[in-house]
Backbone bond lengths (Angstrom), bond angles and torsions (degrees), N, CA, C in turn:
res aa  C-N    CA-C-N  psi(-1)  N-CA   C-N-CA  omega(-1)  CA-C   N-CA-C  phi
1 M - - - 1.442 - - 1.528 107.20 -
2 N 1.303 115.44 123.59 1.511 116.76 178.65 1.514 111.67 -76.65
3 R 1.304 117.00 169.90 1.452 122.62 -174.09 1.531 112.75 -60.12
4 H 1.300 114.16 -40.28 1.528 119.31 -177.92 1.485 109.79 -62.42
5 H 1.354 119.37 -46.81 1.422 122.11 176.88 1.490 114.79 -62.18
6 F 1.356 114.29 -38.99 1.444 121.60 -179.64 1.528 108.38 -64.73
7 L 1.330 117.66 -45.69 1.461 118.57 176.56 1.419 116.94 -62.38
8 Q 1.397 115.16 -35.34 1.483 118.19 176.76 1.521 108.78 -67.33
9 A 1.303 120.62 -39.20 1.428 124.12 -177.81 1.543 109.27 -64.14
10 L 1.360 114.42 -43.13 1.455 118.78 177.89 1.564 109.12 -67.18
11 E 1.235 118.34 -39.68 1.491 120.90 179.06 1.490 110.46 -60.79
12 H 1.369 114.04 -41.20 1.494 119.99 177.82 1.483 111.36 -63.46
13 Q 1.321 117.63 -44.91 1.495 123.90 178.10 1.539 108.49 -58.11
14 L 1.305 114.59 -43.77 1.500 123.17 -178.03 1.558 109.13 -62.33
15 A 1.367 114.60 -44.04 1.461 118.28 -179.95 1.532 111.64 -64.92
16 L 1.355 117.93 -40.13 1.433 122.11 178.08 1.522 108.55 -64.37
17 L 1.357 118.21 -41.03 1.467 121.14 -177.60 1.508 109.04 -66.47
18 A 1.331 117.89 -42.82 1.469 121.02 178.72 1.517 112.21 -62.79
19 Q 1.335 116.76 -37.52 1.417 118.28 175.36 1.513 112.93 -68.21
20 A 1.321 119.25 -33.80 1.460 121.46 177.73 1.438 113.82 -73.73
21 V 1.377 115.93 -33.60 1.444 122.55 179.25 1.544 114.88 -76.06
22 A 1.336 114.47 -26.74 1.455 122.25 -173.25 1.505 114.22 -47.31
23 P 1.352 123.91 -46.44 1.432 121.93 178.50 1.519 114.81 -65.88
24 L 1.319 114.67 -20.03 1.495 116.26 -174.59 1.544 112.05 -112.81
25 T 1.344 117.83 7.60 1.498 119.72 -174.49 1.527 112.80 -55.76
26 D 1.299 116.74 -42.62 1.446 117.60 -176.20 1.505 115.87 -95.65
27 R 1.321 116.97 -1.63 1.486 119.20 176.28 1.500 108.47 -77.82
28 P 1.376 115.02 121.73 1.467 117.59 -179.47 1.534 111.60 -73.03
29 L 1.308 115.34 145.97 1.451 121.74 172.72 1.485 108.33 -87.52
30 A 1.306 119.83 158.88 1.420 123.49 179.19 1.503 112.70 -62.39
31 Y 1.346 114.86 -32.85 1.424 121.79 -177.03 1.520 106.15 -163.34
32 S 1.339 117.33 163.66 1.458 121.36 178.76 1.531 106.49 -62.72
33 R 1.315 118.33 131.42 1.452 123.52 -174.89 1.493 114.74 -99.98
34 F 1.310 117.46 -7.61 1.447 120.64 -167.60 1.515 114.31 -113.95
35 D 1.273 116.39 148.20 1.490 123.61 174.74 1.462 110.28 -51.71
36 R 1.343 116.72 135.62 1.469 119.89 -179.32 1.554 112.85 -70.91
37 Q 1.285 117.24 -18.24 1.424 121.44 174.91 1.556 113.00 -80.31
38 L 1.289 115.21 -23.32 1.450 119.73 -178.46 1.523 110.56 -83.73
39 F 1.330 117.20 -41.38 1.465 121.58 -179.65 1.525 108.81 -124.10
40 Q 1.355 114.63 143.54 1.408 120.31 175.20 1.535 107.88 -83.03
41 S 1.347 116.19 -28.56 1.443 120.64 178.66 1.545 110.36 -65.59
42 H 1.292 116.49 140.86 1.473 117.47 173.98 1.549 111.06 -124.94
43 G 1.342 113.56 21.27 1.506 118.86 -176.82 1.479 110.55 -68.85
44 T 1.335 116.10 -176.72 1.423 121.91 -179.43 1.590 108.92 -119.99
45 R 1.316 115.86 14.19 1.418 119.68 175.98 1.576 109.83 -116.59
46 L 1.322 117.16 138.75 1.431 121.13 179.35 1.505 111.03 -64.96
47 R 1.333 120.78 -23.96 1.409 124.27 178.02 1.517 111.16 -59.60
48 D 1.345 118.56 -37.89 1.450 124.18 179.07 1.507 108.89 -62.77
49 Y 1.296 117.08 -43.23 1.444 120.27 -176.71 1.531 112.69 -73.19
50 L 1.308 114.43 -35.94 1.498 120.58 175.65 1.448 109.71 -61.83
51 S 1.356 119.51 -48.19 1.454 120.53 -176.41 1.533 109.50 -65.50
52 E 1.329 117.90 -31.93 1.538 118.08 176.70 1.519 108.83 -65.71
53 V 1.314 117.43 -39.46 1.502 121.26 -179.77 1.583 108.65 -64.54
54 E 1.341 116.36 -41.91 1.423 121.77 178.91 1.537 112.07 -63.41
55 Q 1.346 114.86 -39.84 1.495 118.98 177.87 1.552 109.72 -67.27
56 N 1.292 114.47 -39.17 1.511 116.58 178.31 1.474 112.92 -68.83
57 F 1.358 118.26 -28.59 1.461 118.53 174.65 1.533 109.76 -69.43
58 Q 1.365 115.88 -39.34 1.478 116.50 177.41 1.483 108.86 -65.31
59 S 1.262 121.54 -38.30 1.491 124.00 176.42 1.517 111.10 -57.98
60 L 1.344 112.25 -44.34 1.528 118.90 -177.85 1.481 109.46 -63.43
61 C 1.302 119.34 -40.76 1.477 124.77 179.15 1.512 108.63 -59.57
62 H 1.331 118.46 -46.96 1.487 122.59 177.06 1.533 112.96 -62.97
63 L 1.331 114.43 -39.57 1.456 118.22 178.95 1.521 112.10 -66.66
64 V 1.325 116.45 -34.68 1.459 121.23 176.32 1.537 110.88 -66.28
65 E 1.334 118.75 -40.91 1.416 123.45 175.29 1.521 112.69 -61.30
66 E 1.381 115.17 -38.19 1.485 120.04 178.81 1.512 111.47 -71.63
67 G 1.333 115.78 -31.66 1.452 119.23 178.95 1.482 113.67 87.15
68 S 1.321 119.10 24.05 1.399 125.54 179.44 1.584 108.71 -85.91
69 T 1.290 115.45 93.17 1.431 122.39 -172.08 1.497 115.08 -59.36
70 E 1.343 118.50 -47.84 1.440 121.85 -178.85 1.523 110.76 -62.69
71 R 1.320 116.06 -43.92 1.487 120.80 -176.43 1.542 108.39 -70.67
72 V 1.379 118.43 -32.89 1.437 119.53 176.10 1.492 111.54 -66.16
73 A 1.309 114.95 -41.83 1.477 119.11 179.23 1.560 111.01 -62.01
74 F 1.304 113.94 -44.96 1.485 118.53 -177.50 1.535 108.51 -64.85
75 M 1.409 117.82 -49.33 1.475 118.10 -179.83 1.503 112.89 -64.34
76 T 1.331 119.15 -32.79 1.418 121.38 179.85 1.533 110.71 -64.67
77 E 1.370 112.45 -44.32 1.463 117.35 -179.87 1.519 112.25 -63.78
78 K 1.327 115.73 -41.10 1.429 118.38 178.39 1.499 112.12 -67.15
79 L 1.347 118.47 -39.66 1.444 122.20 -178.15 1.527 109.31 -64.94
80 V 1.330 117.75 -44.49 1.467 123.52 -179.86 1.545 108.81 -61.50
81 A 1.369 117.38 -41.19 1.469 119.15 -179.89 1.512 110.00 -70.69
82 Q 1.339 121.84 -33.47 1.430 122.52 177.88 1.543 111.53 -69.20
83 I 1.309 115.26 -41.78 1.474 119.22 176.29 1.519 110.35 -61.63
84 G 1.281 117.91 -44.99 1.433 120.84 178.28 1.531 112.85 -62.89
85 A 1.306 117.11 -37.79 1.452 120.43 178.08 1.565 110.67 -64.95
86 L 1.286 114.71 -43.13 1.484 118.67 -179.71 1.546 110.36 -66.62
87 Q 1.364 116.02 -38.60 1.432 117.99 176.65 1.502 114.30 -64.74
88 R 1.365 115.30 -38.28 1.468 116.72 176.43 1.508 113.15 -66.21
89 E 1.372 115.37 -37.31 1.425 121.21 179.00 1.587 109.24 -64.23
90 L 1.316 117.53 -40.60 1.446 121.42 178.82 1.569 109.90 -63.88
91 S 1.292 115.22 -41.03 1.456 118.70 -176.84 1.517 112.11 -69.91
92 T 1.293 119.28 -19.61 1.518 121.76 -179.38 1.506 111.66 -97.42
93 Q 1.379 119.38 2.05 1.474 120.06 -175.20 1.588 111.34 -61.54
94 A 1.293 115.48 -40.03 1.462 118.18 -176.98 1.537 109.73 -66.63
95 L 1.396 115.82 -39.25 1.474 117.63 175.99 1.445 112.06 -66.33
96 R 1.348 118.65 -37.62 1.516 122.62 178.13 1.536 109.96 -60.38
97 R 1.342 116.09 -42.30 1.452 118.25 -177.94 1.547 108.96 -64.75
98 Q 1.329 116.51 -44.59 1.487 119.78 179.59 1.561 109.16 -61.78
99 E 1.308 118.28 -38.76 1.505 124.32 -178.10 1.518 105.11 -65.16
100 K 1.305 117.75 -45.48 1.471 119.13 -177.70 1.506 111.92 -66.44
101 T 1.383 116.08 -38.98 1.464 118.48 179.79 1.529 108.37 -63.51
102 S 1.335 115.67 -43.83 1.470 121.82 -177.57 1.516 110.97 -60.77
103 V 1.321 117.65 -41.99 1.470 121.89 -179.37 1.503 109.27 -68.99
104 T 1.338 118.00 -37.36 1.478 123.88 -179.23 1.530 106.75 -63.23
105 I 1.328 114.60 -48.02 1.492 117.10 -175.24 1.522 109.22 -64.42
106 E 1.342 114.48 -41.85 1.500 117.88 179.76 1.516 112.35 -63.39
107 S 1.339 117.15 -41.12 1.450 117.15 -178.19 1.531 109.20 -71.45
108 D 1.368 118.81 -32.41 1.469 122.09 175.89 1.487 109.32 -62.39
109 L 1.319 116.92 -40.69 1.493 122.22 -178.44 1.521 108.47 -64.59
110 Y 1.297 121.20 -45.09 1.439 124.00 178.33 1.565 109.67 -64.88
111 Q 1.289 116.40 -37.78 1.454 119.72 -179.20 1.538 109.94 -65.53
112 K 1.377 116.45 -44.76 1.444 120.89 176.97 1.503 110.83 -61.17
113 L 1.301 117.12 -41.61 1.505 122.02 178.41 1.533 108.73 -58.33
114 A 1.327 116.67 -48.14 1.481 119.71 -179.51 1.476 112.83 -62.86
115 E 1.319 115.87 -39.06 1.469 120.28 178.98 1.514 111.58 -63.82
116 H 1.388 113.91 -44.98 1.459 115.61 178.21 1.526 115.31 -67.38
117 Q 1.306 116.61 -31.31 1.452 120.28 172.47 1.513 110.64 -62.27
118 D 1.325 115.46 -40.06 1.439 120.12 -178.58 1.592 108.94 -69.57
119 Y 1.323 115.43 -41.15 1.510 119.38 172.65 1.515 112.37 -55.00
120 E 1.304 112.83 -46.32 1.567 117.97 178.72 1.452 112.07 -58.68
121 R 1.361 114.79 -44.16 1.483 118.67 -178.29 1.512 109.91 -64.85
122 R 1.330 115.99 -43.27 1.508 119.61 -177.00 1.557 109.95 -67.89
123 L 1.339 116.65 -41.91 1.408 118.53 174.67 1.515 115.72 -59.31
124 N 1.301 116.92 -39.73 1.452 122.70 176.09 1.507 110.34 -61.84
125 L 1.311 117.98 -42.43 1.453 124.29 178.70 1.556 109.78 -63.31
126 M 1.325 115.66 -42.77 1.459 119.63 -178.46 1.514 110.22 -65.98
127 I 1.346 116.37 -40.37 1.476 120.66 178.45 1.534 108.86 -63.05
128 Q 1.334 118.87 -47.65 1.459 123.18 178.01 1.515 111.50 -58.43
129 D 1.299 114.75 -39.63 1.517 120.67 178.73 1.582 110.71 -62.45
130 R 1.337 112.63 -47.17 1.487 118.71 -178.88 1.567 109.15 -65.92
131 E 1.312 117.05 -39.76 1.485 119.44 178.69 1.477 111.27 -64.04
132 S 1.345 117.81 -40.64 1.463 118.44 176.87 1.557 112.22 -66.17
133 Q 1.301 116.26 -34.53 1.454 119.76 174.53 1.499 112.37 -67.50
134 L 1.343 115.54 -35.90 1.461 120.62 -179.07 1.605 107.49 -64.70
135 D 1.318 115.09 -41.05 1.476 118.45 177.90 1.554 111.25 -58.48
136 R 1.354 116.69 -31.73 1.427 119.06 -175.55 1.531 113.27 -99.55
137 A 1.297 116.08 -1.33 1.464 121.09 -175.58 1.507 108.93 -64.03
138 A 1.335 114.95 135.43 1.458 121.87 -176.70 1.550 114.28 -91.52
139 T 1.333 113.81 -36.21 1.491 115.17 -174.99 1.541 110.51 -110.26
140 L 1.314 116.26 158.84 1.449 123.61 175.75 1.469 113.11 -58.08
141 S 1.337 118.39 -43.77 1.480 120.75 -179.53 1.478 112.50 -63.23
142 E 1.358 118.29 -38.62 1.478 122.87 178.63 1.490 108.04 -65.09
143 Q 1.312 119.02 -43.05 1.444 122.15 179.14 1.565 111.96 -61.97
144 Q 1.318 114.74 -45.40 1.479 120.02 176.39 1.517 112.76 -59.20
145 Q 1.358 115.72 -44.79 1.433 121.49 178.71 1.530 113.11 -59.07
146 L 1.351 113.61 -44.58 1.481 120.06 179.57 1.511 110.46 -69.57
147 Q 1.312 119.34 -34.62 1.458 120.26 177.87 1.534 110.59 -66.70
148 R 1.326 115.61 -37.65 1.490 119.34 176.82 1.522 110.55 -65.93
149 E 1.307 114.80 -43.10 1.536 116.62 177.59 1.479 110.52 -64.35
150 I 1.333 120.34 -38.10 1.447 122.82 177.15 1.512 111.52 -62.01
151 A 1.328 116.33 -42.68 1.449 120.87 179.32 1.542 110.97 -65.40
152 V 1.294 117.70 -41.82 1.462 118.60 174.20 1.479 113.97 -62.22
153 L 1.364 116.27 -42.78 1.468 119.18 176.95 1.472 115.26 -65.54
154 E 1.347 116.80 -33.26 1.449 122.85 178.19 1.528 108.19 -70.10
155 G 1.279 121.06 -35.62 1.459 125.82 176.76 1.582 108.31 -65.50
156 R 1.327 114.60 -44.43 1.489 116.86 178.20 1.468 110.10 -65.03
157 L 1.372 119.16 -38.54 1.439 121.53 -178.25 1.561 110.35 -69.15
158 A 1.319 117.85 -33.13 1.447 118.08 178.39 1.571 108.78 -68.27
159 R 1.309 117.68 -42.74 1.495 122.02 176.36 1.490 110.75 -61.19
160 C 1.322 115.16 -40.11 1.501 120.19 -178.56 1.570 107.83 -64.75
161 R 1.317 118.01 -40.70 1.444 121.46 -177.20 1.479 110.25 -71.47
162 Q 1.341 118.25 -29.99 1.475 118.53 176.64 1.511 109.63 -73.16
163 A 1.332 118.02 -36.50 1.500 118.26 175.37 1.468 110.41 -67.05
164 L 1.358 119.83 -38.62 1.452 123.73 176.48 1.561 111.51 -58.29
165 A 1.288 112.49 -43.53 1.501 116.81 -178.13 1.524 110.61 -65.64
166 R 1.362 116.70 -39.87 1.397 120.84 177.02 1.568 112.34 -64.30
167 L 1.312 117.42 -42.71 1.460 121.23 177.82 1.526 109.22 -65.83
168 E 1.274 118.13 -40.00 1.483 119.68 178.23 1.487 113.36 -61.75
169 R 1.351 116.53 -36.28 1.458 123.22 176.51 1.481 108.78 -67.34
170 Q 1.341 119.83 -44.02 1.448 122.04 179.01 1.521 111.23 -62.68
171 V 1.295 117.59 -38.71 1.474 119.48 179.25 1.466 109.47 -69.05
172 E 1.328 119.76 -41.51 1.465 122.40 175.91 1.546 110.83 -57.20
173 K 1.331 116.02 -48.70 1.505 118.98 178.80 1.498 111.93 -60.49
174 R 1.307 118.14 -43.24 1.454 120.65 179.63 1.513 111.32 -64.62
175 E 1.318 117.03 -40.86 1.463 120.74 179.70 1.542 111.59 -68.37
176 Q 1.299 116.59 -30.27 1.476 121.04 177.94 1.547 110.66 -85.18
177 G 1.282 116.98 -3.52 1.456 121.50 175.66 1.535 112.89 78.86
178 L 1.255 117.50 25.43 1.471 119.68 -178.10 1.545 111.56 -93.03
């Protein structure tokens, strides 16, 4: 394959890559996904990496015109590696979205569990507070009011504990991979 056909093939690959990256160019990645020796860019957007690949292609075209064989070989190898890396990143985007959703759901589950544990703790304190007030209550109507409040709080505590048990089972299932 002569140089002209090779450059056309690379240019075609680059056009296909740009088309595939287009919907994701401005979507930030959580962190830089590429080897620092492969890309000079350290951004979190695929657009940054694609523009570096396009610049390297232009450099390769100039090197071909100059006829510098060693530099052409080096730049070609680098360009092919960069295109491959971007293609692999594109092919894993669906998996990364699933991974992110799974992590979000799991962290939400742990957050709900912590909230319910805090509710349980506060309800227990409220019940203890009402019981100590009941011991000091002077009139019958005060005692009855405090007993009603304790009954309501105990009902809330029972529902809270049921929710906690459900959340704990969900956490166990998720940790076991079910």
